DRENPA-3360 file (N, C-alpha, C; in nm, 2 decimals, always signed):
BEGIN
1 = MFMDWFDR = +2.56/+12.44/+8.36/+2.45/+12.47/+8.47/+2.51/+12.54/+8.67 ~ +2.64/+12.43/+8.67/+2.73/+12.43/+8.81/+2.81/+12.55/+8.80 ~ +2.87/+12.54/+8.63/+2.99/+12.65/+8.62/+2.92/+12.80/+8.60 ~ +2.83/+12.80/+8.57/+2.73/+12.97/+8.62/+2.72/+12.98/+8.72 ~ +2.67/+12.89/+8.82/+2.67/+12.93/+8.95/+2.77/+12.97/+9.01 ~ +2.86/+12.87/+8.98/+3.01/+12.90/+9.05/+3.08/+13.04/+9.01 ~ +3.08/+13.06/+8.88/+3.09/+13.22/+8.87/+3.03/+13.33/+8.88 ~ +2.91/+13.31/+8.92/+2.86/+13.45/+9.01/+2.88/+13.43/+9.13;
9 = LSEGRVRK = +2.89/+13.32/+9.22/+2.93/+13.29/+9.32/+3.08/+13.39/+9.38 ~ +3.15/+13.31/+9.27/+3.30/+13.39/+9.27/+3.31/+13.52/+9.24 ~ +3.26/+13.54/+9.17/+3.23/+13.69/+9.13/+3.21/+13.79/+9.21 ~ +3.07/+13.78/+9.27/+3.02/+13.83/+9.39/+3.11/+13.84/+9.53 ~ +3.19/+13.75/+9.57/+3.28/+13.72/+9.66/+3.38/+13.82/+9.63 ~ +3.45/+13.81/+9.51/+3.57/+13.89/+9.46/+3.52/+14.05/+9.47 ~ +3.41/+14.09/+9.39/+3.36/+14.21/+9.45/+3.31/+14.29/+9.56 ~ +3.29/+14.20/+9.64/+3.23/+14.22/+9.76/+3.38/+14.25/+9.86;
17 = LAQTTSRR = +3.51/+14.16/+9.80/+3.62/+14.18/+9.89/+3.69/+14.28/+9.82 ~ +3.72/+14.33/+9.71/+3.72/+14.45/+9.66/+3.65/+14.56/+9.73 ~ +3.55/+14.53/+9.73/+3.47/+14.72/+9.79/+3.52/+14.72/+9.93 ~ +3.52/+14.62/+10.01/+3.57/+14.63/+10.16/+3.73/+14.62/+10.17 ~ +3.82/+14.60/+10.09/+3.98/+14.58/+10.13/+4.03/+14.70/+10.02 ~ +4.16/+14.75/+10.10/+4.17/+14.84/+10.04/+4.35/+14.75/+9.99 ~ +4.43/+14.81/+9.85/+4.53/+14.73/+9.83/+4.65/+14.71/+9.93 ~ +4.63/+14.84/+10.01/+4.74/+14.86/+10.12/+4.73/+14.72/+10.24;
25 = SALVRIGR = +4.58/+14.75/+10.28/+4.58/+14.62/+10.36/+4.59/+14.48/+10.32 ~ +4.54/+14.47/+10.22/+4.56/+14.37/+10.11/+4.76/+14.30/+10.14 ~ +4.81/+14.38/+10.11/+4.94/+14.37/+10.13/+4.95/+14.32/+10.27 ~ +4.97/+14.41/+10.37/+4.99/+14.36/+10.51/+4.95/+14.23/+10.52 ~ +4.81/+14.20/+10.48/+4.76/+14.03/+10.49/+4.87/+13.96/+10.43 ~ +4.92/+13.97/+10.33/+4.99/+13.90/+10.24/+5.14/+13.89/+10.34 ~ +5.21/+14.03/+10.39/+5.30/+14.01/+10.44/+5.31/+13.94/+10.54 ~ +5.18/+13.98/+10.64/+5.20/+13.88/+10.79/+5.18/+13.71/+10.75;
33 = ALVGTAFV = +5.11/+13.65/+10.68/+5.10/+13.59/+10.59/+5.25/+13.52/+10.56 ~ +5.32/+13.57/+10.49/+5.50/+13.55/+10.48/+5.54/+13.52/+10.63 ~ +5.55/+13.63/+10.66/+5.61/+13.61/+10.79/+5.63/+13.51/+10.88 ~ +5.50/+13.48/+10.92/+5.43/+13.39/+11.00/+5.46/+13.28/+10.94 ~ +5.46/+13.26/+10.79/+5.52/+13.12/+10.73/+5.71/+13.09/+10.76 ~ +5.75/+13.22/+10.75/+5.88/+13.20/+10.79/+5.94/+13.14/+10.95 ~ +5.84/+13.16/+11.04/+5.88/+13.13/+11.16/+5.83/+12.99/+11.17 ~ +5.73/+12.94/+11.10/+5.66/+12.81/+11.12/+5.73/+12.68/+11.04;
41 = VPVLPFDR = +5.79/+12.74/+10.94/+5.90/+12.65/+10.84/+5.96/+12.59/+10.93 ~ +6.09/+12.66/+10.96/+6.20/+12.58/+11.05/+6.17/+12.53/+11.16 ~ +6.05/+12.51/+11.19/+6.01/+12.44/+11.33/+5.98/+12.30/+11.25 ~ +5.93/+12.25/+11.14/+5.90/+12.14/+11.09/+6.00/+12.05/+11.07 ~ +5.99/+11.92/+11.09/+6.06/+11.82/+11.11/+6.12/+11.81/+10.96 ~ +6.23/+11.76/+10.92/+6.29/+11.71/+10.80/+6.41/+11.60/+10.81 ~ +6.43/+11.57/+10.73/+6.52/+11.44/+10.72/+6.72/+11.55/+10.69 ~ +6.79/+11.51/+10.76/+6.91/+11.60/+10.74/+7.01/+11.46/+10.76;
49 = SAQAAEGR = +6.97/+11.34/+10.74/+7.06/+11.26/+10.74/+7.18/+11.25/+10.61 ~ +7.14/+11.29/+10.49/+7.20/+11.29/+10.37/+7.30/+11.36/+10.40 ~ +7.29/+11.54/+10.46/+7.35/+11.61/+10.50/+7.46/+11.54/+10.59 ~ +7.43/+11.49/+10.65/+7.59/+11.40/+10.77/+7.66/+11.33/+10.70 ~ +7.58/+11.25/+10.62/+7.65/+11.15/+10.52/+7.76/+11.22/+10.45 ~ +7.71/+11.34/+10.37/+7.80/+11.40/+10.29/+7.94/+11.47/+10.38 ~ +7.86/+11.50/+10.51/+7.97/+11.54/+10.58/+8.08/+11.49/+10.66 ~ +8.03/+11.35/+10.66/+8.16/+11.22/+10.69/+8.19/+11.20/+10.56;
57 = AKSQKTDI = +8.18/+11.17/+10.44/+8.24/+11.15/+10.34/+8.39/+11.28/+10.35 ~ +8.28/+11.39/+10.37/+8.41/+11.52/+10.30/+8.52/+11.51/+10.42 ~ +8.51/+11.46/+10.54/+8.59/+11.45/+10.65/+8.74/+11.34/+10.62 ~ +8.66/+11.24/+10.56/+8.80/+11.11/+10.53/+8.84/+11.15/+10.37 ~ +8.95/+11.21/+10.42/+9.02/+11.26/+10.28/+9.09/+11.12/+10.21 ~ +9.06/+11.16/+10.06/+9.16/+11.06/+9.98/+9.28/+11.08/+9.94 ~ +9.32/+10.99/+9.88/+9.45/+11.02/+9.80/+9.46/+11.14/+9.69 ~ +9.40/+11.18/+9.67/+9.39/+11.33/+9.56/+9.33/+11.43/+9.64;
65 = DCEYWRYC = +9.32/+11.44/+9.80/+9.31/+11.53/+9.85/+9.47/+11.58/+9.90 ~ +9.51/+11.72/+9.91/+9.62/+11.80/+9.96/+9.63/+11.72/+10.13 ~ +9.55/+11.71/+10.19/+9.51/+11.71/+10.33/+9.53/+11.54/+10.37 ~ +9.54/+11.48/+10.28/+9.58/+11.32/+10.27/+9.67/+11.29/+10.36 ~ +9.70/+11.22/+10.43/+9.79/+11.23/+10.58/+9.92/+11.20/+10.50 ~ +9.96/+11.11/+10.38/+10.11/+11.10/+10.35/+10.16/+11.21/+10.29 ~ +10.09/+11.33/+10.27/+10.10/+11.45/+10.15/+10.15/+11.57/+10.28 ~ +10.20/+11.54/+10.41/+10.21/+11.66/+10.50/+10.33/+11.72/+10.43;
73 = AIDGFLCT = +10.45/+11.69/+10.35/+10.54/+11.72/+10.35/+10.62/+11.78/+10.16 ~ +10.44/+11.75/+10.11/+10.48/+11.69/+9.96/+10.47/+11.87/+9.89 ~ +10.55/+11.90/+9.81/+10.55/+12.01/+9.71/+10.53/+11.98/+9.56 ~ +10.41/+12.00/+9.50/+10.42/+11.91/+9.36/+10.27/+11.89/+9.32 ~ +10.28/+11.82/+9.18/+10.08/+11.83/+9.12/+10.11/+11.64/+9.20 ~ +10.00/+11.59/+9.22/+9.99/+11.43/+9.29/+9.98/+11.35/+9.19 ~ +10.06/+11.24/+9.19/+10.07/+11.17/+9.10/+9.91/+11.08/+9.10 ~ +9.83/+11.09/+9.17/+9.69/+10.97/+9.18/+9.61/+11.13/+9.07;
81 = CCGGSVSQ = +9.61/+11.18/+9.07/+9.55/+11.32/+8.99/+9.59/+11.27/+8.84 ~ +9.69/+11.20/+8.81/+9.78/+11.26/+8.68/+9.81/+11.09/+8.63 ~ +9.73/+11.01/+8.69/+9.73/+10.91/+8.60/+9.85/+10.79/+8.66 ~ +9.86/+10.84/+8.82/+9.96/+10.72/+8.86/+9.89/+10.69/+9.01 ~ +9.97/+10.62/+9.08/+9.89/+10.62/+9.24/+9.98/+10.68/+9.33 ~ +9.95/+10.66/+9.44/+10.00/+10.74/+9.55/+10.17/+10.68/+9.58 ~ +10.20/+10.58/+9.51/+10.32/+10.51/+9.52/+10.40/+10.47/+9.42 ~ +10.32/+10.50/+9.32/+10.35/+10.45/+9.14/+10.34/+10.56/+9.04;
89 = CPPGTEPS = +10.44/+10.59/+8.97/+10.47/+10.72/+8.86/+10.36/+10.67/+8.78 ~ +10.30/+10.79/+8.69/+10.25/+10.71/+8.55/+10.28/+10.69/+8.48 ~ +10.22/+10.61/+8.39/+10.29/+10.56/+8.24/+10.34/+10.66/+8.18 ~ +10.46/+10.61/+8.12/+10.55/+10.73/+8.07/+10.67/+10.81/+8.13 ~ +10.69/+10.80/+8.28/+10.76/+10.87/+8.35/+10.82/+10.77/+8.44 ~ +10.93/+10.82/+8.46/+11.02/+10.75/+8.57/+11.03/+10.81/+8.72 ~ +11.07/+10.72/+8.81/+11.06/+10.80/+8.93/+11.23/+10.89/+8.93 ~ +11.23/+11.00/+9.05/+11.35/+11.04/+9.02/+11.45/+10.96/+9.11;
97 = KITWVGTC = +11.58/+10.98/+9.05/+11.68/+10.89/+9.11/+11.72/+10.95/+9.26 ~ +11.67/+11.03/+9.30/+11.73/+11.11/+9.41/+11.56/+11.14/+9.49 ~ +11.56/+11.18/+9.62/+11.39/+11.18/+9.69/+11.44/+11.28/+9.79 ~ +11.32/+11.34/+9.84/+11.33/+11.41/+9.97/+11.26/+11.30/+10.05 ~ +11.26/+11.32/+10.17/+11.16/+11.24/+10.28/+11.13/+11.36/+10.38 ~ +10.97/+11.28/+10.44/+10.90/+11.37/+10.52/+10.86/+11.22/+10.62 ~ +10.87/+11.26/+10.77/+10.74/+11.17/+10.85/+10.59/+11.23/+10.86 ~ +10.50/+11.13/+10.86/+10.36/+11.18/+10.87/+10.30/+11.12/+10.92;
105 = RNAADGKD = +10.25/+11.13/+11.00/+10.13/+11.08/+11.13/+10.00/+11.02/+11.04 ~ +9.97/+10.93/+11.05/+9.87/+10.85/+10.99/+9.74/+10.86/+11.13 ~ +9.61/+10.91/+11.07/+9.54/+10.95/+11.21/+9.48/+10.84/+11.24 ~ +9.45/+10.76/+11.13/+9.36/+10.61/+11.16/+9.44/+10.53/+11.23 ~ +9.58/+10.49/+11.24/+9.61/+10.43/+11.34/+9.74/+10.49/+11.44 ~ +9.72/+10.66/+11.45/+9.81/+10.71/+11.52/+9.94/+10.68/+11.53 ~ +10.01/+10.64/+11.40/+10.14/+10.60/+11.40/+10.20/+10.69/+11.28 ~ +10.36/+10.72/+11.32/+10.46/+10.82/+11.20/+10.49/+10.73/+11.12;
113 = YLISYNDC = +10.52/+10.77/+11.02/+10.57/+10.69/+10.92/+10.65/+10.77/+10.82 ~ +10.75/+10.70/+10.77/+10.87/+10.73/+10.70/+10.80/+10.74/+10.57 ~ +10.81/+10.88/+10.51/+10.70/+10.86/+10.33/+10.90/+10.95/+10.26 ~ +10.88/+10.87/+10.15/+10.97/+10.89/+10.06/+10.86/+10.93/+9.93 ~ +10.91/+11.08/+9.90/+10.85/+11.18/+9.82/+10.99/+11.16/+9.67 ~ +10.90/+11.11/+9.53/+10.96/+11.09/+9.45/+10.92/+11.17/+9.36 ~ +11.01/+11.24/+9.28/+10.91/+11.32/+9.17/+10.92/+11.24/+9.04 ~ +10.80/+11.24/+8.96/+10.82/+11.16/+8.82/+10.86/+11.24/+8.71;
121 = CGVTACGR = +10.95/+11.17/+8.68/+11.01/+11.27/+8.54/+11.03/+11.21/+8.43 ~ +11.03/+11.31/+8.31/+11.04/+11.30/+8.18/+10.92/+11.30/+8.07 ~ +10.82/+11.36/+8.12/+10.71/+11.43/+8.05/+10.70/+11.54/+8.11 ~ +10.61/+11.65/+8.04/+10.58/+11.78/+8.10/+10.49/+11.78/+8.24 ~ +10.45/+11.88/+8.32/+10.43/+11.88/+8.41/+10.29/+11.84/+8.39 ~ +10.20/+11.80/+8.50/+10.09/+11.74/+8.50/+9.99/+11.86/+8.51 ~ +9.98/+11.93/+8.57/+9.93/+12.05/+8.62/+9.79/+12.03/+8.66 ~ +9.75/+11.91/+8.76/+9.62/+11.90/+8.82/+9.68/+11.85/+8.95;
129 = CLCNNNEG = +9.57/+11.90/+9.05/+9.61/+11.91/+9.21/+9.77/+11.91/+9.29 ~ +9.73/+12.04/+9.23/+9.88/+12.08/+9.31/+9.86/+12.11/+9.43 ~ +10.02/+12.08/+9.54/+9.98/+12.08/+9.70/+10.11/+12.14/+9.70 ~ +10.09/+12.20/+9.83/+10.22/+12.27/+9.86/+10.22/+12.24/+10.04 ~ +10.28/+12.17/+10.05/+10.23/+12.11/+10.22/+10.41/+12.10/+10.30 ~ +10.43/+12.20/+10.34/+10.57/+12.23/+10.44/+10.59/+12.19/+10.59 ~ +10.50/+12.08/+10.60/+10.53/+12.00/+10.76/+10.67/+11.98/+10.75 ~ +10.75/+12.01/+10.86/+10.89/+11.98/+10.87/+10.98/+12.00/+10.80;
137 = ERPAYRMG = +10.98/+12.08/+10.68/+11.05/+12.09/+10.55/+11.18/+12.18/+10.65 ~ +11.25/+12.18/+10.59/+11.40/+12.21/+10.66/+11.47/+12.30/+10.53 ~ +11.56/+12.38/+10.59/+11.64/+12.47/+10.49/+11.72/+12.43/+10.39 ~ +11.71/+12.52/+10.27/+11.77/+12.39/+10.12/+11.89/+12.34/+10.16 ~ +11.96/+12.41/+10.26/+12.10/+12.36/+10.29/+12.10/+12.20/+10.36 ~ +12.00/+12.17/+10.40/+11.95/+12.02/+10.43/+11.88/+11.90/+10.30 ~ +11.94/+11.91/+10.21/+11.91/+11.89/+10.10/+11.78/+11.74/+10.11 ~ +11.77/+11.66/+10.17/+11.70/+11.58/+10.18/+11.59/+11.61/+10.25;
145 = VHNDINWC = +11.58/+11.69/+10.34/+11.44/+11.70/+10.36/+11.39/+11.89/+10.31 ~ +11.41/+11.89/+10.19/+11.39/+12.02/+10.13/+11.31/+11.98/+10.03 ~ +11.17/+12.07/+10.02/+11.08/+12.00/+9.88/+11.10/+12.11/+9.78 ~ +11.17/+12.19/+9.82/+11.11/+12.29/+9.66/+11.23/+12.31/+9.56 ~ +11.30/+12.19/+9.54/+11.37/+12.15/+9.44/+11.32/+12.07/+9.34 ~ +11.40/+12.10/+9.22/+11.32/+11.98/+9.11/+11.44/+11.84/+9.16 ~ +11.34/+11.73/+9.19/+11.46/+11.62/+9.21/+11.50/+11.55/+9.08 ~ +11.43/+11.62/+8.99/+11.46/+11.52/+8.84/+11.58/+11.56/+8.76;
153 = MANSSTMY = +11.65/+11.62/+8.84/+11.81/+11.66/+8.78/+11.90/+11.56/+8.79 ~ +11.88/+11.45/+8.86/+12.00/+11.33/+8.84/+11.92/+11.26/+8.70 ~ +11.82/+11.25/+8.67/+11.75/+11.17/+8.55/+11.82/+11.24/+8.44 ~ +11.78/+11.11/+8.33/+11.85/+11.15/+8.19/+11.73/+11.31/+8.14 ~ +11.63/+11.29/+8.17/+11.49/+11.40/+8.15/+11.49/+11.50/+8.29 ~ +11.53/+11.60/+8.24/+11.49/+11.64/+8.42/+11.36/+11.74/+8.42 ~ +11.27/+11.70/+8.28/+11.17/+11.73/+8.27/+11.05/+11.68/+8.39 ~ +11.00/+11.76/+8.50/+10.89/+11.70/+8.60/+10.77/+11.71/+8.56;
161 = HCTVAAAV = +10.71/+11.60/+8.63/+10.53/+11.52/+8.58/+10.51/+11.56/+8.73 ~ +10.46/+11.48/+8.79/+10.42/+11.47/+8.93/+10.52/+11.44/+9.03 ~ +10.45/+11.41/+9.14/+10.49/+11.38/+9.26/+10.43/+11.23/+9.31 ~ +10.48/+11.13/+9.38/+10.47/+11.00/+9.44/+10.46/+11.01/+9.63 ~ +10.39/+10.97/+9.71/+10.46/+10.99/+9.80/+10.45/+10.82/+9.90 ~ +10.58/+10.74/+9.86/+10.54/+10.58/+9.91/+10.57/+10.60/+10.07 ~ +10.52/+10.52/+10.15/+10.55/+10.49/+10.30/+10.61/+10.36/+10.28 ~ +10.76/+10.43/+10.32/+10.87/+10.30/+10.35/+10.88/+10.27/+10.48;
169 = ALAEPRKR = +10.83/+10.29/+10.56/+10.90/+10.22/+10.72/+10.79/+10.31/+10.83 ~ +10.79/+10.24/+10.89/+10.72/+10.33/+11.05/+10.85/+10.39/+11.07 ~ +10.84/+10.53/+11.14/+10.94/+10.60/+11.23/+10.92/+10.56/+11.34 ~ +11.08/+10.58/+11.36/+11.12/+10.55/+11.54/+11.06/+10.61/+11.60 ~ +11.03/+10.61/+11.74/+10.99/+10.70/+11.83/+11.09/+10.79/+11.83 ~ +11.09/+10.92/+11.86/+11.17/+11.01/+11.93/+11.23/+11.02/+12.04 ~ +11.36/+10.98/+12.07/+11.43/+10.98/+12.21/+11.42/+11.12/+12.28 ~ +11.39/+11.10/+12.39/+11.39/+11.28/+12.46/+11.50/+11.27/+12.55;
% end
């Protein structure tokens, strides 16, 4: 009974609307409603704290990011992505007998550190987390500060795998 009454009422209203409204005017009204909604929705308050926390997390670089402070002069695959750590070669590899050095600033404490970059040798290249940062790099004739050389050449196996960045000392302040 109620449904019959509701059906007749709905049908009557829809037929009257169809007789007095054209398709074009209906589209105009729908368009106005959508445009009006587009201006109102951005004004509504909503929580952005999750986006802010994500932004803070991204700004703090870890030892698997090429922008990590110790990697200012690194050229190679990061051992932290290949089973090692920032200062230890992965199992099955050995550190190169010769190394190159760089001086990198730790933004957390504002101090400069002497970083020893050692290639880890003996296994095929890791292939993950390739970084090529050349801050303070010198020409190849100054071997100890040039990062484009396979430093595994002094080891029994010259196969390059990845590179570690060990902080060995606090850098002395520059004399002017």
